[in-house]
N, C-alpha and C positions, 0 to 999 in steps of 0.2 A: 521592478520585480513583482511578478504576479503572486497572488496568494495561493498557497497550497491547500488542498482539500476544502475549497470554497465553491459553493454552488454557482454555476455559470448558466444564466438564462439562455434558452434557445428554443427553436421550434422543430428540432429534428425528431425523427421517430423514436430515438432513444430517450429523449426528454419526455415524450408523451406515453412511454410504456407504463404499464401498471407497476407501482413500486414492489408489489409482491412478486411479479414476474422478474424484475431486475434482481431482487434479492435472491430468489431461487436460482437464477442463472449464475450469480456470483458464487453462491454456495456450491453449486455443481462444479463450476470451473476450478475453484480452490480445492474442493475435495478430490477431484480427479487428478489435479496436478500433484497433490500430496501423495496419492496412491501410485502414481505412475513413475517409473524410472526409465522410460523410453524417451530418448532425446528427440526423435521425430515427432512424437505426440506433444511434447512440451513446446516444440517450435510451432506446431500446428495451432496450439492454443494462443500463442503469442501473435500469430498471423490473424487469427479470428479477432483478437482484441484490437489489433492495429486497424483492421478493416472497420470494426465498430467505431473506433475513434475517428477515422476518416469519414465514415457515413454520418456521424453526428456532429462533425465540425469541431471536434475537440482534440485534434491531432497535435496542435501547438502545445497544449498542456502536457501531453504525453511525451513529446520531444524534449520539453524542458526538464524532464526527469531523467533523460538518458545519461548525462554525466554522473549523476548519483548512482544509477543502476550499474554503470560501467565500473565505478569505484567499488561498489559493493561486491560485484562479481569478481573483481580482481582480488580483493581480500579473502573472499570465500574460497576461490581456487587456490590461492597461496596457502591458506590455512589448512585446507584438506590435503593438499599435495605434500605438506610437511608433516602431517599427523597421521594420515592413513597410509600404511605401508602394506599395500596389497597389489598383486599383479606383477607385471614385468617392471624391472627397474629401468627408467628412462634416463635419469641423471643422478649420478652418485655425488653426494655432498661430503659424507664422512665414510671413507672406505673401511671395511672390516679387516681386523687382523687375522681372522680365521677364514680359511678358504671356503668353508661350507656356508658361511653367512654372507649375504649379499651386501650388507652395510646399510647406511642410512642415506636416503635421497628421495627423489621424486619418482613415484611409481605411476603406472598407467591406471591402476584402480583408484588411487587418490585423486588423480587429475580428472578422471571421468566423474567421480563422485562430486567434486567441486563444480564441474560444469552442470551437473544435474541440479545441485542445490541452487546455483545461480539462476538457472532457468525457472525453477520453482518460485524463487523470490520475485523474479521479474513478472511472472504470471500473476502471483497474488497481489503484488503492489499495484500493477496496472489495472487489474480487475476491480480492486477496491477503490482506486482513484476514479476510474470511470463511473462507478456506481455513485460515489459521493458527489462529484461535480455535475452529474446529470440528473440528480434527484433533489427536489425541493425539500427543505427541512420538514415542512408539514407532511409531505408525502412519505418522507422517511419515517416519521413517527407513526403514520397510519400503517405503513407496511410492517413495521416491527410489532405494533400492537395486534396486527392480524395474526401473528404467530403466538399470541397469548403471552408475550413477554411482560414481566412486571413493569409498571409505570416508572418505578424508581430507576430500574436499569436502563430503560429507554431514555429517560431524562439525563442520566449520567453520560450515556453515549453521545447524545446530542450536544450536551455542554462541552464534552471533551473535543468533539469534532469542531465546534465553533471556537474553542480556545486556541486551536492550532494556528489558524490564520491571524487571530488577534495577537498571539504572542509573536508571530512573525513580523507584523506591522509595528508592534511595540519595540521589538529589538532593532528594527530599522530606524525608528525615531531616536532611540537612545544612542545608536551608533552615529547618526548624523549630529546629534547634540554634542557628543564627545569630540567629533571632528571640528565643530564650530568653536569649541573651547581650546582648540589647538593641540589636542591629544594626538600624538604620533607614535603608535606602537612599533613601527618599523615595517620592513618588508619581509617576504619569505614566510616559511613555516613558523619560525619563532615569533614573528610579528603577528601572525594570525592567532597564535596561542595567547600572547600577551593581550591582544585586543578583546579576548573573551571575558576577562575578569571585570572590567568596568561596565560590561553589558549585562552579565549574568546577575550581578548583585542587585542593581535596580530593577531588573526584569523579574526576579523572584519576589522582591518586595512589592512591586506593583501587582503581581499576580495574586499574592496573599490578600492585598487590599481589595482586589476585585472579587475574590471569593466571599469576603464579608458582605460586600454590597449585593452580590448575587443571592446570598442566603437571606438577607433582609428583603430583597425583591420577591423571592419566592413566598416568604411569609406574608407580605403585604398583598400578594395576589391570591392568597387563600389556597396555596398548594397543599398545606397540611390538612385542609378541610376535606380533601379527597372528593371534591365535586367533579362528577363525570361530565365531560363536554361532548357534544356530538362530533363524530369523526367524519372525514370525507368518505363518500361511497367509493368502493373499489369497482371500477368499470374496466372490463377487458375488451380490447379492440382487436383490429386486424394485426397490429404489430405484435401483440402477445401470441397470436397463433403462429406468426412467422418465427418468433423465438422458440415456440414449441418444436417447430421443424428443425431449428438450429440445435436444440437440445438433442434431438434424435440423431442428427449428423455427428455431433460430438460424441455421443455414446457409441454410435456405430464405429467411429474411428478408434475410440478407446478399445472396444472389443476386438476390432480387426487387428490392431497392433499388439495386443496383450494376450489374446486367446487363440488367434488363428495363425498369424505369422510370428511364432515364438520359436 
């Protein structure tokens, strides 16, 4: 099982991009997908991200998240279809006793809204994952500090990102230890639910212990002294100018679909 949100070394152009360029590109893609309600444009962003993953050799990491994205999309579509009652009625669940009322069921508006929400989440999750796994932690800190973010917030974000793969590995070790002790939660959905309790309790306890060690480590390294260290220089190369062209293409597609063909 590969670690999620863990930096993967590589020599692709995406890895060598300036962290500020990658951060601006992610912000642009996430912002446009939130503002857009056009399914073709959201599909276009997904295609751009897939080609970026192929070009950088990170397509396996994106494919590994497909089952989670499909499950998330299914629940979003199901939730919006049952809660948003707009548009034509596609399927009636509870018929109304009054002839003038359509009743309760799945509507076209709710179904389309669920599809749009699913595509938005797919774009945001994929873009953020590509950004994190193709950016060194040191470059990530440099890029965030270039936007004049407080050091405390940058440190909290970096620690949170690093804790995610650490918690994943810790949960895997605890699960294997429980299996070695002969613990059998059963099969099916009920077995999966029962298997979470003996994993979550030691996982939370170990995480709290790690936070204490982390706090002591920060104090020992003089973090509270606020001593400024030299940062990496931000160098823009040919790949950054290619990303600028990509930004123009994305903005042109957004304007074309939202302001011209409306």
